[in-house]
Wavefront OBJ file of the C-alpha trace (Angstrom):
o trace
v 0.000 0.000 0.000
v 1.192 3.486 -0.834
v 0.095 6.135 1.645
v -0.054 9.779 0.616
v -0.117 12.138 3.584
v -0.848 15.834 3.362
v -3.545 18.475 3.452
v -3.369 19.896 -0.064
v -6.424 18.901 -2.127
v -4.271 19.025 -5.292
v -2.263 16.029 -4.109
v -4.257 14.112 -6.716
v -1.544 15.300 -9.142
v 1.086 13.453 -7.092
v -1.115 10.362 -7.008
v -1.500 10.453 -10.782
v 2.302 10.599 -11.183
v 2.535 7.364 -9.167
v -0.234 5.708 -11.180
v 1.327 6.628 -14.535
v 4.590 4.935 -13.584
v 3.038 1.499 -13.135
v -0.407 1.436 -14.727
v -2.126 2.472 -17.907
v -5.007 4.065 -16.035
v -7.570 1.797 -17.686
v -7.774 -0.626 -14.798
v -7.613 1.923 -12.010
v -10.549 2.999 -9.844
v -10.811 5.846 -7.399
v -13.208 5.700 -4.483
v -14.042 8.325 -1.918
v -16.644 10.145 0.083
v -19.583 11.877 -1.563
v -18.389 15.172 -3.035
v -14.769 14.473 -2.152
v -13.374 13.327 -5.475
v -12.077 16.035 -7.873
v -14.260 14.993 -10.820
v -12.842 17.466 -13.329
v -9.432 15.860 -12.894
v -10.793 12.312 -12.918
v -12.853 12.837 -16.087
v -9.756 14.083 -17.890
v -7.959 10.859 -16.964
v -11.017 8.661 -17.683
v -10.811 6.794 -14.392
v -14.008 5.312 -12.967
v -14.909 7.083 -9.735
v -17.141 5.743 -6.982
v -18.385 7.974 -4.174
v -19.664 5.093 -2.083
v -17.760 5.714 1.137
v -19.184 7.321 4.271
v -17.177 8.709 7.159
v -19.341 6.849 9.655
v -18.785 3.414 8.041
v -15.484 3.708 6.173
v -14.246 0.167 6.828
v -17.628 -1.477 6.175
v -18.094 0.534 2.957
v -14.598 -0.362 1.785
v -15.149 -4.053 2.524
v -18.408 -4.060 0.563
v -16.847 -2.212 -2.392
v -13.904 -4.613 -2.580
v -16.187 -7.654 -2.550
v -18.370 -6.175 -5.298
v -15.437 -5.269 -7.566
v -13.047 -8.145 -6.879
v -10.547 -8.634 -9.741
v -11.978 -5.765 -11.836
v -9.107 -3.358 -11.162
v -5.356 -3.677 -10.816
v -5.123 -0.659 -8.538
v -7.525 1.277 -6.333
v -7.023 4.814 -5.101
v -8.707 5.418 -1.753
v -9.138 9.198 -1.975
v -10.638 9.642 1.459
v -8.164 11.728 3.475
v -8.837 9.499 6.446
v -7.554 10.135 9.938
v -4.269 8.436 10.852
v -5.941 6.052 13.297
v -7.798 4.336 10.404
v -4.634 3.361 8.511
v -4.104 0.036 10.285
v -7.755 -0.992 9.887
v -7.665 -0.169 6.173
v -4.399 -2.088 5.719
v -5.948 -5.092 7.475
v -9.068 -4.887 5.278
v -7.081 -4.721 2.032
v -4.284 -7.198 2.774
v -6.009 -10.220 1.244
v -6.605 -8.456 -2.090
v -4.118 -8.519 -4.939
v -4.910 -4.985 -6.122
v -2.401 -2.248 -5.378
v -3.826 0.401 -3.047
v -3.035 4.093 -2.755
v -4.502 5.723 0.362
v -4.740 9.430 1.096
v -4.431 10.451 4.740
v -5.074 13.902 6.156
v -1.919 15.246 7.742
v -0.685 18.739 8.570
v 2.539 18.164 6.629
v 2.633 19.506 3.095
v 3.173 16.240 1.197
v 4.706 12.933 2.115
v 4.684 9.577 0.372
v 5.017 6.452 2.480
v 5.355 3.016 0.896
v 4.232 0.369 3.321
l 1 2 3 4 5 6 7 8 9 10 11 12 13 14 15 16 17 18 19 20 21 22 23 24 25 26 27 28 29 30 31 32 33 34 35 36 37 38 39 40 41 42 43 44 45 46 47 48 49 50 51 52 53 54 55 56 57 58 59 60 61 62 63 64 65 66 67 68 69 70 71 72 73 74 75 76 77 78 79 80 81 82 83 84 85 86 87 88 89 90 91 92 93 94 95 96 97 98 99 100 101 102 103 104 105 106 107 108 109 110 111 112 113 114 115 116
């Protein structure tokens, strides 16, 4: 899992740089909270976007999404800017899947990439 920490909403540009290095973009999905995904950027890259997550049930929503889309994507961007305390739960939820995951985490630092 690649974790992107920061508080700049334009960090999607940094995420796209990572995606371009390893994937074509055709088998990538981005999921997030309702109204949280920068759709103008996503449309330009032609990535399917799913706003199916809720802050109250992040782990349950993620589990359901992964079961419904199993083996459809080679990478999934979790554009949710979650709190740091959710990282371990999300890693546990995604560990049995073969897809590569990129997770955004809200952090006061400007931008930091962590490969875990």
